[in-house]
C-alpha positions in Angstrom: 6.3 54.2 7.1 2.7 55.2 7.3 -0.2 54.2 9.6 -1.1 51.2 7.5 2.3 49.7 7.7 3.0 50.1 4.0 6.7 50.5 3.4 7.5 49.2 6.9 10.2 46.5 7.3 7.7 43.9 8.7 6.1 43.0 5.3 9.5 42.7 3.8 10.6 40.3 6.5 7.5 38.3 5.9 8.0 38.3 2.2 11.7 37.2 2.5 10.7 34.5 5.0 8.0 33.2 2.7 10.4 33.1 -0.2 12.9 31.3 2.0 10.3 28.7 3.0 9.2 28.3 -0.6 12.8 27.7 -1.7 13.4 25.2 1.1 10.2 23.3 0.1 11.2 23.1 -3.5 14.8 22.2 -2.7 13.7 18.9 -0.9 15.1 16.0 -2.9 12.6 13.7 -4.6 13.7 10.6 -2.6 11.8 9.9 0.6 12.8 10.8 4.1 14.4 8.2 6.4 11.2 7.6 8.3 9.3 7.1 5.1 11.9 4.6 3.9 11.6 2.8 7.2 7.8 2.6 7.0 8.0 1.5 3.4 10.4 -1.4 4.3 8.1 -2.4 7.2 5.1 -2.2 5.0 6.8 -4.3 2.3 7.8 -7.0 4.8 4.4 -7.2 6.3 2.7 -7.3 3.0 5.0 -10.1 1.8 4.2 -12.1 5.0 0.5 -11.6 4.2 0.9 -12.9 0.7 2.8 -16.0 1.9 0.1 -16.6 4.6 -2.7 -16.4 2.0 -0.8 -18.7 -0.3 -0.3 -21.2 2.4 -4.0 -21.1 3.3 -5.0 -21.5 -0.4 -2.9 -24.7 -0.7 -4.4 -26.1 2.5 -7.9 -25.5 1.2 -7.0 -27.1 -2.1 -5.7 -30.2 -0.3 -8.9 -30.4 1.8 -11.0 -30.0 -1.4 -9.1 -32.9 -3.0 -9.8 -35.1 0.0 -13.5 -34.2 -0.2 -13.4 -35.2 -3.8 -12.4 -38.7 -3.0 -15.3 -39.0 -0.5 -18.1 -37.4 -2.6 -19.9 -38.3 -5.7 -18.6 -36.5 -8.8 -21.7 -34.4 -9.3 -21.9 -33.4 -5.6 -18.2 -32.6 -5.6 -18.3 -30.5 -8.7 -21.2 -28.4 -7.2 -19.4 -28.1 -3.9 -16.1 -27.0 -5.6 -17.9 -24.5 -7.7 -19.7 -23.0 -4.6 -16.3 -22.4 -3.0 -15.3 -20.1 -5.8 -11.6 -20.9 -5.3 -10.7 -19.2 -8.6 -11.6 -15.8 -7.1 -8.5 -14.0 -5.8 -8.5 -10.7 -4.0 -4.9 -10.9 -3.0 -2.2 -11.8 -5.4 1.1 -13.7 -5.2 4.2 -13.0 -3.1 5.9 -11.6 -6.2 3.2 -9.0 -6.5 3.7 -8.0 -2.9 7.1 -6.7 -3.7 5.8 -4.5 -6.5 3.2 -2.9 -4.2 4.2 0.3 -2.3 2.7 2.7 0.1 2.2 5.1 -2.9 -0.4 2.6 -4.2 -2.5 3.1 -1.2 -2.4 6.9 -1.4 -3.5 6.6 -5.1 -6.6 4.7 -4.1 -7.7 7.4 -1.6 
Protein backbone atom coordinates (compact mmCIF):
# COMPACT_ATOMS: atom_id res chain seq x y z
CA UNK A 1 0.00 0.00 0.00
CA UNK A 2 1.17 3.51 -0.79
CA UNK A 3 0.93 6.83 1.09
CA UNK A 4 -2.52 7.63 -0.39
CA UNK A 5 -4.00 4.43 0.88
CA UNK A 6 -4.61 3.06 -2.59
CA UNK A 7 -4.50 -0.68 -2.48
CA UNK A 8 -4.89 -0.73 1.28
CA UNK A 9 -7.45 -3.08 2.85
CA UNK A 10 -9.52 -0.19 4.34
CA UNK A 11 -11.20 0.88 1.05
CA UNK A 12 -12.02 -2.78 0.31
CA UNK A 13 -13.68 -3.10 3.72
CA UNK A 14 -15.69 0.03 3.04
CA UNK A 15 -16.65 -1.20 -0.39
CA UNK A 16 -17.75 -4.60 0.90
CA UNK A 17 -19.63 -2.94 3.77
CA UNK A 18 -21.39 -0.60 1.36
CA UNK A 19 -22.32 -3.50 -0.88
CA UNK A 20 -23.66 -5.46 2.11
CA UNK A 21 -25.78 -2.48 3.21
CA UNK A 22 -27.05 -2.02 -0.31
CA UNK A 23 -28.02 -5.67 -0.56
CA UNK A 24 -29.79 -5.50 2.82
CA UNK A 25 -31.76 -2.43 1.79
CA UNK A 26 -32.89 -4.05 -1.45
CA UNK A 27 -33.72 -7.31 0.33
CA UNK A 28 -36.37 -5.62 2.54
CA UNK A 29 -39.76 -7.13 1.69
CA UNK A 30 -42.35 -4.87 0.11
CA UNK A 31 -44.79 -5.21 3.01
CA UNK A 32 -44.63 -2.75 5.87
CA UNK A 33 -42.86 -3.17 9.17
CA UNK A 34 -44.89 -4.11 12.27
CA UNK A 35 -44.80 -0.51 13.57
CA UNK A 36 -46.09 0.78 10.23
CA UNK A 37 -48.88 -1.80 10.29
CA UNK A 38 -49.77 -0.73 13.84
CA UNK A 39 -49.84 2.94 12.84
CA UNK A 40 -51.90 2.16 9.74
CA UNK A 41 -54.48 0.29 11.86
CA UNK A 42 -54.64 3.12 14.39
CA UNK A 43 -54.96 5.69 11.62
CA UNK A 44 -57.74 3.72 9.91
CA UNK A 45 -59.72 3.36 13.16
CA UNK A 46 -59.41 7.05 13.98
CA UNK A 47 -60.33 8.08 10.45
CA UNK A 48 -63.39 5.83 10.53
CA UNK A 49 -64.47 7.41 13.83
CA UNK A 50 -64.04 10.86 12.25
CA UNK A 51 -66.25 9.91 9.31
CA UNK A 52 -68.97 8.58 11.63
CA UNK A 53 -68.80 11.73 13.75
CA UNK A 54 -69.14 13.97 10.68
CA UNK A 55 -72.01 11.85 9.40
CA UNK A 56 -73.77 12.13 12.77
CA UNK A 57 -73.33 15.92 12.80
CA UNK A 58 -74.62 16.21 9.23
CA UNK A 59 -77.79 14.34 10.10
CA UNK A 60 -78.29 16.53 13.19
CA UNK A 61 -77.89 19.70 11.12
CA UNK A 62 -80.37 18.37 8.55
CA UNK A 63 -82.93 17.67 11.30
CA UNK A 64 -82.45 21.22 12.64
CA UNK A 65 -82.87 22.66 9.15
CA UNK A 66 -86.09 20.69 8.72
CA UNK A 67 -87.45 22.16 11.97
CA UNK A 68 -86.49 25.64 10.81
CA UNK A 69 -88.36 25.00 7.57
CA UNK A 70 -91.59 24.47 9.46
CA UNK A 71 -91.12 27.80 11.29
CA UNK A 72 -90.00 30.01 8.39
CA UNK A 73 -91.65 31.26 5.24
CA UNK A 74 -90.79 29.20 2.14
CA UNK A 75 -88.72 31.99 0.53
CA UNK A 76 -86.79 32.77 3.72
CA UNK A 77 -86.21 29.06 4.35
CA UNK A 78 -84.94 28.47 0.81
CA UNK A 79 -82.47 31.38 1.15
CA UNK A 80 -81.37 30.17 4.58
CA UNK A 81 -80.84 26.59 3.40
CA UNK A 82 -78.87 27.75 0.36
CA UNK A 83 -76.65 29.93 2.58
CA UNK A 84 -75.72 26.90 4.71
CA UNK A 85 -74.24 25.13 1.65
CA UNK A 86 -75.07 21.71 3.06
CA UNK A 87 -74.31 20.08 -0.28
CA UNK A 88 -70.59 20.93 0.10
CA UNK A 89 -68.64 18.01 1.56
CA UNK A 90 -64.94 18.03 2.39
CA UNK A 91 -65.06 14.71 4.20
CA UNK A 92 -66.67 11.67 2.62
CA UNK A 93 -68.52 8.67 3.98
CA UNK A 94 -67.36 5.96 6.42
CA UNK A 95 -66.94 3.60 3.44
CA UNK A 96 -64.40 6.01 1.94
CA UNK A 97 -62.53 6.10 5.26
CA UNK A 98 -61.60 2.45 4.91
CA UNK A 99 -60.17 3.06 1.43
CA UNK A 100 -57.91 5.87 2.67
CA UNK A 101 -54.41 4.95 3.87
CA UNK A 102 -51.36 6.66 5.27
CA UNK A 103 -49.82 6.44 1.80
CA UNK A 104 -52.48 8.86 0.57
CA UNK A 105 -51.11 11.49 2.94
CA UNK A 106 -47.54 11.06 1.76
CA UNK A 107 -48.69 11.41 -1.86
CA UNK A 108 -50.19 14.82 -1.07
CA UNK A 109 -46.94 16.11 0.41
